N, C-alpha and C positions, 0 to 999 in steps of 0.2 A: 504493500500500500504506500509506503514511503517512497519507493522507487517510482511507482506510477504517478504519484503527486509531483515528484521532481521532474519526470518526463513531461508532464503536462505544462509545468512552469517553463521548462526549456523550450518547448514547442511555441509557447506564447512569446517568449523572447525572440525566437527565430522569426515568427510571423510579424512582429512589430519592428524588427530591424531590417534584416536582409529582405524579407518579404515586402515590406513597405517601400524599400528602395527600388525593388524590381517593378512593383506596380507603378511607381512614379516614372521610371524609365519607359515602361510600356505606354503610359499616357503621352509622354513627350514624343515617342516614335509615331504613334497614331496621329498626333496633331501635325507633325511634319508631313506624314503621308497624305493627310487630307488637304493640307495647304498646297503640296506639290500637285496633287490631282486637280485641284481647283485652278492652278496655273496652266495646266495642260488644256483645260476646258475653255480657256480664254481665246481671244481672236488669233493670237500668235501660234497656238498649238504647241508643237514639240519644241519650236525655237524659244518661245517664252519659258517653257519648262527648263530648258538647258540654262537660260540666263538666270532663272530663279535658283537653280542648283548652285551655280557659281557664286551668286550673292550669299546664299546660305552658308557655303563653306568659308567665304571671306569673313562673314560675321561670327563664325564659331570661334570665340575667344578661347574656350577650353579645349578645342581640338578633339571633341568627343563625338561629333556627328559623323556618321558613315552613310554615304549615299552613292548610288550607281544607277545610271540610265543607259540601257543598251537597246539595240535593234532586236527584232524578233529572233535574229540569228545570233544574238548575244555579242554583237560588236559594240565596243565602247563608244558612247556618245558624250557622257558627262559624269562627273563624280570624282571621288577620291580613292576608288579601288581600281586596280589594273584589269581585273577580269571578274566575271561572274563566278561566285563560289559553286563548286559542283554539288555540294550538299543541299543547296537552297533551291526549292521549287517555287515558281511564281504563282502560288495558290493563295487566295485570300484567307485571312484568319489563321495562317500557319506561322509559328514562331520557332526560331532557331537560336541556339547558343553555340557558336562555333568560333574557331580561330580564323581570322582573315589576314591577308597580306595588305597592310596599309602603310604607305610611305616607307616601304622597304622593310617593315617589321611585322612579325606575326603578333596580333593582339586578339584578346578575347572580345567577342562582340555578340550583342543580342540583335536579331535581325528579323524583319518581315518583308514580304515582297508582294507585288501586285502585277497583273497584266493589264496595261492600259487599253482603251478601246481600239487603238490602231495597232495592237499586238506588240508594241514596244514594252520592255520590261523595266520596272522601277523597284529598286531595293533601297530600304531606309533602315538605319539601325543606330546603335550607340556603342562606343567603346566602353566596355565594362571592366576595365582593368582595376579600377579602384573598388568597384563592387565585388569583384572576384576576390580581391585581397581581404576585404571585410568579411566576405563569406567564409574564406579559409580560416580567418582568425576566430570567427564565431563558431565554426564547425569544430576547430581544435578545442576551443573552450568548452563546447558542449560535450565532446568526447571525454575530456578530463572530468567534467562535472558528472557525467554518467558513471565513470569509474569510481569517482569519490562517493557518489550516491550509493552505488552497489556496496562499496566498502563500509560506508556508514550504516547501511541497512543490515549488512551481515553482523557488524559489531553490535548494533543496537539489538538485533534479534538474539545474539548470543548473550548479551548482558541481561536482556529481559528473561530469557530462558533460565539463566543461572539464578536470577533474582526469584523467579517463580519456584524453581526447584528448592531453593533455600527456604522460601516461605512455606512451601507445601510439604517439606520433609517431616516436620512435626506431625502433620496429619497422617502421613504414611506410617510413621513409627507408632503413633497412638493406635491406628487401626490394626496393625499387626499384633500389638500387645493385647489390645482389647479382644481381638478374635482368639488369642491364645488363652483367654480366661481371666486376665487382669482387668476387672471391671472398674478399678479405681483410676485408670488412665484417662487423662483429659488433654485437650490441646492447649498449650500455654497461650493465653491471650496477651497481645501486645498493646501498647498505648498509641498505636498509629491511627486508629479510628477509621481505617479504610475497609474495603469490602472483604478482604481476606480476614481481617480481625473480626468483622461482623459475622462472617461465616464460622469462625472458630467459636464465638460465643453461642451462636445458634446450634452448632454441632454439640457443644458441651451440654446445652439444655436438652437436646435430643437424647444424648447418652444418659443424662440424669433420669430422663423419663423412661428410657429402656430399663435402666437398673431398677427404678421404682416398680415398673410393671413386672419385671422378673421376680423381684422380692414379693410383689403382690401375688403372683402365680404360686410362688413357693408357700406363702402363708395360706393361700386358699387350699392348696394341695394338702398341707399339713392339717388345716382345719377340717377338710373333708375326711381325711383319714382318721382324725381324732374323734370327730362328732358322729361319724357313721359306723365306727368300729363297735361302739356300744350297742346300738340297736341291731346291727347285723349279728353280733355275738349272742345277744339276748334271743333273737329270733331263732338262731341255730340251736341254742340250748333248749328252747321250748319245743322245737320240732323233734329234737333228740329225746326229750322227756316223753313226748307223745308216742314215740315208738315203743317206749317201755311200758306204756299203759294202754296197750291195744285192747285189753280186756275191759277196761273202764272207758266206755264210749264218751261219757260226759266229760271226764278229765281230758281225754284226747281232743275232744272238740274245743274245750276251753283253751288248751295250749295252742292249737292251730289258729284259733281266732286271735289270740294275743300276738302270735307270730305274724299273722296277716296285718295286724295294726302296726307292728314295728316296721314291716316292709312298706306299708302305706306312708309312714312317716318319712322313710328314705326316698320314696317316689316324690313326695311333696317337696323335699329339699331340691331334687333335681328339676322339678317343674318350676320352682321359684328361681333357680339359676337361669333356666331357659327363658323365663319371662323377663328377668333383668337384662339379659343379653339382647332380647328382642326389643326392649324399650330403648336401650343405649344405642342400638343400630339405627334408630329413627324410623323403623318400619311401621310403627303405630301412628305416625302422623297422618296416614290416610284416613284414620277414624275421627279426625278432628271435626267438630260440628258446634254450632251455636246451641247453648243450653243454659239452664238456670241451676246453679249449684246448691241453692238452699234446700230443695227437696232431697237431693242426693245426700247432703250432710245430715239431714233429719232422719233419713232411712238408716244411715250408719249408726247414729246415736241410739235409735230405737232397737237396732239389732243387738247392740252391746249392753243395753239396759238389763236384759235377762241374765247375761253372764255376770254383770256387775252386782246384781242383786244376790246371786249365789255367794259372792265374796263380801257381801254387806257394804258395797261401794255404790255411791250415787253418781249418776251421769247427768250433768246439767248442760244446757246449750244457751248460747248467746249469739244468735244469727240474725242477719238482716232479712227482710221479707223477700228481697229479690237480689240475686247475685248473677248478672249476665256474664257469660264466659264462653270462650271459644277454645275447645280442646277435646280430649278424650275423657268423657265423664266416667267411664268404667275404671280407667286407670286412676283417676283422682279418687274415686270411691275406694279402690283397693289401697291406695296410699293412706287415706284417712282411717281406714279399717285397721291397717298395721299400727298406726299411731295410737288409736284407741285400745287396741289389743295390748300393746306394751304398757300403756297407762293403767289399764284395769289390772293387768298381771302383777305390776310392781308397786301399786299403791296399797297401803294398809287398810284393813277393815275399818269401817266407820268414817272413811274419808270421802272426798269428792273428786271426780274427774270432770273437767270443764272443757267443752268443745265450743270454741268461739271463732268468729270470722268477721272480717270487715273489708271494705273497699276504700282505698285512699290513694289519690294521685294515680289512678289507672292501674293499681296493683291490688291483687287479692291476697289477703293474709288469712290462713287457716291455722289456728293454734289448738293444741291439746295439752292441757296442764294437769299434772297429778300432784299428789302430796306424799310421794314415796321418797326413797333415798337419793334419786336422781343419778346423774353421771358426773364423776369428778371432772373438773375443767381440763386436766391434762389428758383425760381419756376421750374427750369429745371429738377431737380431730379423727380418731380411729373408729368412732362409734358407727360410722356409715360404711366401714369396710366389711366385705363379705365374711361371714362366720365369726366376726368379732363379738365377744360377749364379756361383759364385766364379771369380775370374780363373784359378785353378789348374785349374778344371774346364772351361774354355771349349773345349778341344780334345779332350775326351773325349765319347763318345757319350752322348746323353741330351737331354731336353727341359726340364729344370728344373721338372718337375711332381711329382716323387716325394714330396718332403716336404710339398708342398701337399696331396696326397691323404692322406698319413698324418695330418696335422693335421685334415683334414675328417672322417676316420674317428674320430679321438679326440673331436672335438666332437659327433659324432652319438651317441656313447656316454657323453656328459657327462664326457669325460676331457680330458687335456692331452698335448702333446708337448713334452718338455724336451730341449734340446741342451746338453751339458756337455763338459768336458775329460776325456780318458782318459789323458792324460800318458804317452806321446804318443797322438794320435788323437782321435777323436770318440766320445762316448757318447750315443746317441739313446735316450731312454726314453719309452715309450708307457704312460701311466697312465690307468686308468678304473675306476670301481666295478664290483665283480663283479655287482651288480644295479643297472644304471643306471635 
């Protein structure tokens, strides 16, 4: 690209110097030709033309004019050339750059020729010795400039390559070590602030994200192995016990039914994982529709009132009469159900669970507040991780996927899930725009 730009510049210089001089010479030659043709067309004819040629040569102070008039047989009539050049044909609009014998010396000339109406031949030109010298000088300068351009282009390309290799080598080293299993490797960011430094920062962010995802996968795998080992072992033991009590039909039936319940719990865990993945992939956006959330929340509160009564817990609501919303009402209902289930499960007997909602500044806030032990502030960032359970909840039924699903539903609707203190208890707030 550098060489091409330089070549374009050199071409412009040539066109504006040697080219402009040649065009000026051509205009002068054509003017002389037209003037001589006009002299021939006068009353004197060929005689006037010969006189005009002699006068032109006498007035040529710079001695640059070349002119020759001959008979149709090319015998000399007037001019400053001894004979008609063999290379020149008397055809209109033909131009020649040749050497001619003028005043006993060979000189470079630019020439054109015409055939006059009486078939005599007229040649007009200019001595271009000075122009030729200028051209040679410019041509030599252009050749040297082209060589210098190529040299600079090669040096510039080599320096650029070495610079890029030096700047990109840390990326290669990091990639090789990271691929070998050293997940702590990062690209050292410099203070240049250029694109490569920006790339390094973005790459480091991506690597942090990869490590976090890998750790998350490991945590999920460990959680699955830990949380599913117990129900699977329990189901196996019960089925094994049922084989020992084949004679007791009722005992065998009870063992099989309990084993089926354990397996159903395992199936429910995988169904919850599949639903979370489906929500996070955005596939459920096709079910978005305009709806009123108030009846949905009232239904969820009514559903959990029976469960709460068994635990001597009261469910109260504080909802607006109308909550217009565009989204997936079934997913929002599932999220609120998970929030209510956690609240009823972990709040003590004789306390209250409150389901409230409001619309403010175009955002919907749905809160579920209990009066239990809550979640410690240092544990709240991990509370929405899959299979995470606080120590106090280890011995209660559940899979640790409830809040993970709530957060996925919030993200699908461009919202958030916030966990805060209820003093005492936990306040879980689901927020999203009314028109995501």
